[in-house]
N, C-alpha and C positions, 0 to 999 in steps of 0.2 A: 780344453776343447772349446772352440767357438760355439756360440749359441746356434741352435738349429734354426733354419729358415722357417720351419713349420711351427704353427701354433700362436703366432703373434697377432695375426688378423686373418680375415677371410680373403684377402687379395692373393692372387696366385704367386707362387714362389718359383724363382728361376735360378739355377746354378749355371754359371758361365765358365767354361773351361778355356782359359787363356786370355791374357790381357794385351793382345795385339790391338791394332786400331779397329779391326772388325768387332772383336769382343767388347772393347771399351765403348764403342759407339752403340752397340746393341744394349749394353748394360745401362749406359747413361739415359738412353731413350726410354727403356723399360722402367727404370726407376722414376723418371720424370712423369711417366704415365701411370704411376701408382703401384707398380709391382714390387715385390720383395726380391731384391737381387743381391747375389753374392758372386764375385769374380774370384777365381782361383788361378794364381799365376806362379809357376815354379821359379821364375827368375828373380833377380834382385830389383829390377826396375821395370815398369810397364812400357808397352810400346812395341814389343817384339822386334821385327826387322826394321821398324821405324823408331827405335830408341837410340840412345847415345851413351858414350862413356867419356871420361875425362882423364887426361894424362898431361902432367907438367904444364898446366894452365891452358891446354888445348881442349876443345870439345869436338869429338868426332861423331858424325852420324854413322850409325852401325851399317845400314844398308840403304834404305830409301833416302834420297837427297832432294827430290822434287815433289811438289804437291799440286794436284789439279783440283778444281772444284771450289776455289775460294771466291770466285766472282759471284755477283748477285745471281741467284738462281742455281748456282753450282751446288753439288751435293754437300760439301762441307758448310757452305754458307747457309743452306737450308737447315742442316742439323744444328748448327750453332745458334741459329735464330730460334728454333724450337726450344732449345735448352736454355735460352736467354743468357748466353755467355758470349764474351767478346771474341770476335774472329781474330785469330793470330795475325800479328803484323807480318807482312811479306812483301817482297819485291818481285815483279814479273821477270821471268827469265827471257831475255831478248838479246841474242838469239836463245832459243830453247836449248840448242846444242850446236856446237861447231864440229863438224865431222871431217876428219882428215883421212883421205884414202891413201893406199900405199904409194910412196914415191912422190906425193903431192905436198906442197908447202902452203897452198891456199885452201882454207876449209870451205866446205859447203855449209853455209849458215842457215839454220832453220829459224827464219825470222817470225816474230809474233804478228807483225803487220801483214795482212793477207796479200796486198798488192806487192809489197817488197819480197815476200816469199815466192810469189808467182814469178816475179822478174828473176829471182835467184834460180828457180827451177828452169826457166827458159834458157838462161845462160849456161847452167851446168849440164842440163839434159835436153838439148834441142830435139824437137820432134816428139816430145812426150806429153804435150798439152792435153790430148784427149784422155790419156790414162789418168792424169791428175784431176781432170774435170770429173771423171767418173768417181774417183775417190771423194771429191768435194760434194758431189750430189748424194752419194751413199752416206757420207758423214752427216749431212744436213737431215736426211730422213731418219737415220738411226739415232741421232742425238735427240731429235724431237720425240721419237718413240720412247727412248730411255727416260726422258724427263717426265713422262707420264706414268712412271713406276710400274712397268709390266712385271709379271712374275714369270721367270724362265728358269728351267722348264716347269710347266704347271704340273701339279700332282693331285689336285682335287678340284671340285667345282668352283670353290672360291678363287683359287689360283687362276683357273681358266677364265673366270669372269674379269679378274684384274688384267689379264693379258688381252682379252677381247676389248675392254674399255680403252686400252692404250693404242689400239690399231686405228689408223686413219688411211685414207686413200693413198697418201704418199708412202705409207709403210708397205703397201702391196708392191710398190715399185722395186723394193729390195728383194722380193722373193726369187726372181730369176738368178740372183747372185748368191743364194744361200749355200750352194754346194761348190762354189768356186774358191780357189786360192788366189793369192796375189800373183803367183807364177802363171796361173791360167789367164788372168787379166793382162799380164804383160804380153803373152803370146797372142791374145785376141787383137791387141793393138800393134802388133808387129814389133814388139820390143823385147822379145824373148832372148835375143842375142846381144842385147845392150848390157855388157858386163859391168860397166861403170854404174849404171842405174841400179842394176840388180845388187851390186856390192853395197851401195848406199842403203838400199831397202833392207838387205840382210842385216846390216849393222843396226839400223834403227828398230826393226821389228824384233830382233832378238832381245832387245831391252824390254819390250812391252809384251811380247807374246811367247817368249821362250824358244821360238822356232824361226826358221828363215822364211824368205818370201815364197819359196816353193811349197811350204807346208802351212803357212798362216792363213786362216780363213779371211777371205776378202772383206767381209762385213766388219770383222774385228779390226783389221788393218786400217780401214777407212776412219774408224774412230780414234785408234791409237795415233795415227799420223796427222789427224785433223785437229786434235784437241790442243795443240801447241799454239794455234792462231786465235786472234781476237774474234769474237768477244770472250772466248774461253782463254786458256793459256796455262802454262806451267809456272809455278811460283817457288821462290827461295825463301824459306821462313827465317825471320829475324830471331836470333837466339840459337835455335837448333830444331831438328825434327821433334825433339822431346816435348816442345811446346804443345804440339797437337794432342799427345796423350795426356799431358798434365792438365790441359783444359777439360778433357773428357772425365778424368778422375775427379777433378774439382766439382763438376756437375753431378757425377754419380754420388759422391759422398754428401753433397749438399742436399740431395733428394732422398737420403736415407739408405743408399746402397752401400755395400761393403766390398773392399778390395783386400784380399789376403795374398801378400807376396810370399815367396818361398814356400808355397803350398802346391804340391803336385797332385793332379788327379790321375790315379792309377787304373781306374776301371769305371765304366759306365754300366749301371745295372738296368736290366730289362726284365719286366714281368708281364706275361701275356701280351707280348708285342708292343709294350709301352715302356719308355724310359721312366725310371722311378727314383733314381738318385745316383750318387757317385761315391767312390772310395777315395779318401783324401789322405795324403801323408804330409805332415809338417816336416819340411826338409831341415829345419834347425834342430828339432827335438826328436824326430823319428816317430812321433805319435801318429797313429793311424785311426781313422774313424769313418763311419758311413754317414752320409747326409742325404736325406730325402729331398725331393723337389718335384713340383708339378711339371716343370719343363727343364730340359737340359739343352744348352746352346754350346756347341763345340766350335771354338775358334782355333781350329787345327787343320793340318792337311788331311785330305781324304785318306791317305795312307795311315796317318796317326789315328784317325777315327776308327778304322777297322781294327787296329791293334787294341784300342781301348774297349772294344766290344767283344774281342775274341773270347771264346769259351775256354775252360781249363784244358780241354783236350787239345785245343789248337794253339795254346799260348807258347811263346818261346820259353826257353829254360829259365830266364830271369824272372818269369812271372809264375812259374809252377810252384807247387808246394805251399799254397796260401790257404788251403781249405781250413786248416786248423786255426790259422790266424783270423780268418773271417768268422769262424764260429765264435771266437772269443769276443769279437767286437760287434756281433749281431748283424751279419751281412743280410742285405735284402736278397730274397731268392732271385736267381737269375736263370733264364732259359738256357738250355745247352747250346743252341745255335741261335743267338739272338738276332743275327743279321743274315738276310737271305744270301745263299751261296752265290747267286748271280751277281749281287753287288760286290762281294769280295773278289769274285773272279774278274769282274770288270776293272777293279782297282789293280789287281795283280798284273793284268795285261796292259796297263798303261805304259807307254814308252818311258824309258828312264828319264827322270827329271834332272835338271841341271842344278849344280851347286855353284858357289861363288868363291873365288879367291880374291881377297881384298887387302890392299896395302894402305895403311894410314900413316901419313907423314905430317909431322909438325915442322915447319920450316921458317927461315927468315923471309921477310916479305920480299927481299931482293931476289929470291928464287923464282918469283912469279913474273912473267913477261908483262910489260905495260899493255893495258887494254885487254887483259885475258878474260874471256867470257866465263861465267860460272860453271858451265858444263861443256865438256869436250869428249870426243870419241875418236880413237885412233885405231886404224887397222894397218898393221905392219905386214911386210911380206912374210910368207909362211915357211921360210927356210930356216928359221931359228930353231934352237933345241927344244923349245916349248911351244909348238905350233898353235895349240889351242889357247895359249896365253898371249897371243899377239894382238888380240882385240881388247882394248881397254876403254872403259867408260870412266871419266874423270870428273870429280866435283871439286871446285876450288872455292875457299872462303874469300870473302871480300872485307875490306876494312869496315869495322863497325857492325858486322853481322853477328857478333857474339860467339864466334867459334875460335878465336885466337886473340892473345894479348896484342897490345899495340906494337906495330913493327913486325908482327909474325903472321903466319897464314897456315891453313891446313890444306892438304891435298889428299883426297881419297880416290883411289883407283881400283876398279873392280873388273874382273874377268870371269866369264862363265867357265865352268870346269866340270869334268866328269867326276861325280862323287865317288865312284867305285875305286878309282886309283888311290884316293886318300885313305880309304879304309883297308885296302889290300896291299899297300906299299910295304916294303921291307924296312925302310928307314924314314919314318914320318918327318923327323926334324930336318934331315938332309933335303927331302923334297920341298919342304916349306921354305928353307933357306934358298934353295935353287930358284924357286918361283919368285921370291922376294928380290933377289939380285937381278933376275931377268926383268921384272917389272920396273925397278928403279933405273936400270940401264935404258929401257925403252922411254920412260918418262924424261930422262935426262936429254933426250933429243929435242924436247920442247921447253922444259923447265931447267933452270940453272941449279942443278943439284950437285953439291959437293959436300965433303965432310964438314966444311965451314957453314954451309947453309942448312944442312939437315940437323934438326934438334932432336927429333924423336921418330923412331921407326917401329911399326907394329904391323903384324899381318894376321889375317883370319882365313881359315879354310873351312870346307864343309864340316870337319870335325869340330871346329870352333862354334859354328852356327848350331850344330846339333847339341852341343853342351849348353849354350846360353839361351837358345830358343826352343829346344826340344823338338824341332822339326825333324821328321824322319830322315835319317842319314845326312841332315844338314842341307836338304834341298831348299831352293828359294824360288819365289816367283810363280808358284802355281803349277798347273799340269800341262801347260802348252795349249795355245789357242788354235788348234787345228779344227777343221770342219767337224770332225767327230766329237769334239769336246767343247765346242762353242755354242752359246745360246741355247736353242731348243734341244741340242744333243749333249749338253754338259751335265754335270752333277747338280741335282736340285738342292735347294736349301732345306726342303723337307727330306729327311732320310726315310728309308723303308720302315723305320721304327717310329711309332707315334710319340709326339712330344719330344723328339730329339731332332734338333736343327743344326745345320752346318753353315758357318759363315767363314769368309776368308777367300783367299785367292784360288781355291779349288772350285769355286762356284761362280756363276754369272754375276757381274760382267768381267771377272778376271782380276789381275793383280793391280798393285798400286793402292795408295791410301783412298783414292776416290772409288776405285772398284770395290774394295772390301767394305767401304761405307755404304755403298748401294746394297750390297748383300745383307749388311746388318739391318738396314731400313726394311728390306723385304721380310726378314725374319721377325722383326718387331711387329710389322703389320699382320703377319700370319699368326703369331701368338695372340695378338689382340683380337683377331677375328675368331680364333678357336676358343679363347677363354671367355669371350663375351657370351658364347653359347653355353659353355660348360659351367661357368660360375655365376650365372644369373638365373 
């Protein structure tokens, strides 16, 4: 049994559930600031949906393939500077994405240069200038606001003070747009019937917000669509996405923190409305023990958080019958209903989140067209047998980026999918094979994919993601950035339980490595503010 976090010094102890980028960022920052930190991760490698795996000499990014926030002043640059570790080598994505609409052979290139992107928009979507100018203005105001580290939504006076300090006169200019969606803005500017523009926006926004233009909060969309341009930008990491988590682990362990892989947290204990510790299971040996902590940080989905807090009476069958086991290992007393029913009901009423179907291909370099951009997006006509699988986001390795041997390349293609069909289907393997064949057939319209050029094929479904990341039903990308769940209306980093914080893509400002890193920084600041009063 690992050493307890308690008793080694007077500095506060923190148990962090999950070693995704949000959890690792919080852990590394807390350890650097003097806290006793232990990260518990059920998987074989850290990084969550931003991790990698290797096959036949190829390195595949599991989910995330782009990084924002590496530029000076960006969130990753800020965090790596504080941790005094080297920022990962990366190349700007230019274009950030090449988007192919149905029946079109010329892509819409999302250029990094602002003037070039403006010219592209004017050519592709004539008459839409005022709409794009609105987005540019909202992005400028929102980006400046976010760079001042507001806490959203605030849950106590300290949070409210941080939010108030971040507000400037230009922030007030965004207030009239708080309750609008992108669809509303299109109609305001007379573009509601522009199907081509709406299709492009639907494709791009689904990547960043989980929902289409009609549902995506306008203020969120302004940031998601604006971050691709200079002086910000999206980046392709040299080596793989794993470099990001490896650097964070390096900083964590250098500063005395611990990372335990293949260790699952099965329950978060609450006493008198305050988190007091976690129940841990060693997945290699089966050993179970209770670990106390002053703070618990959960880098999980909000759905998983509720499951970790459920009382015995409300637990699913797989968690029942553990009272005797907990008596043997000295469980911490737990309140019968540790989490307010209103919080649980809100989670239960969330619209169904998306999963991902992903095809990973290791190919001969000859399969890649000359001048192929690193990221592409395709929308095919919806008459195929797998209608929802006709939108593909594709990431392609480039020579020397560390993902493929010389003369070879990787192609990773993902599509959003309804998680329910993967858990309720009669023949899972047949459905997976059908999706794989359809995806390769679609990709073959752009890439030269033949039995001779394809070296390795592997696919992942929501059930795969559930197994390797433990995310509820294998959902990916957060809860959807609708007006009702974005910013001041979203789930707070502070949960209704004292000393229990939530980081990751269920909280502000949303998904992506940059988004979850902002949430981690917020939690670190909140814990530091609370513990400075409690432990001094």
